[in-house]
N, C-alpha and C positions, 0 to 999 in steps of 0.2 A: 810706409813706415810710419810705425808709431813708437816714439821713446819716450820712456817713464823716468824721470829726474827727480831726486827726491836728498833733502838734505836732511841729514841726520845728526843728532847727540845723543850721547847716552842711551844708544839703542831706540830712539825715539824719534818720529819723522816729525821735524820741525816745518817743513813747508814741502810741497810735492807739486808736480807738475805733468803732465802728459802731453807731448808736441806731436803731432800728426804732419807729416809732409807726404802728397799724393802726386807729387811733380813727377816727371819723366827724367829726372836729373841722374846723376850717379849717385848711389849708396854715400861715397865719401861727401858729396858736396850735400846732400841731404841730411847727413849726421852733422855737418860742421854749422847748418843754417838751423838745425834744430839746436844744438848748443847754444848758438847766439841768440836765440828767440828763448830758449829757459833762463840762461844767467839774468837776461832783461826782467823776464816775469819773477823770477826769485831775488831778483835785486842783491845780486852777489857779482864779484868781479869775473873775469876771464882765466879760467884755468888751463895751465900748461900743460900739454901731452907729453908727458915724459915716456921713456921708451917702456916701461911695464903695463902703462895706460893702452898704448898701443897695442901690444902684445896681448894683453886680457880682453880688450875690445876686438880684436881679430877672431881668438880663439873661442870667446865665451858671448861675444855680444853685450859685454857687459863690464863696466870699469868702475873704480871708486877713485876719485879726485881726493886726496888729503889736503890738509892745510898748506903742507908743503908746495903744491901746485899752485897755488894763490899768491901773487906778489903782497897784497893787501890784507892776506889772512883769510879764514873763514868762522862763522860764526859757530857752526855744527862742528863734528869732527870729520865729516867727508861730504861730499857730493856724491853720490851715485847715480849712474845711468845706465838702464838697460832697455834693449830692443825688446819690445812685446809683441811688435807684428811686422815681419818684412815682406815686401812686395813680392 
């Protein structure tokens, strides 16, 4: 599984990272590990998964976390994550 994370402000990508997880673990565990690794590499806080994020990710394999999803705020307008390759 590969997930692309991008931090966006004013429709410009500030920082981005692609995380690959080739383990035999469940999709949920791969996603959560990828989020942990991406926020570490992008040097941002941990986003809260709101019901809309869960719904969008299940339906489209993509979601956006706005500043409201972060306790300490976000330097960009949103963090977007998108599955670009699924096992």
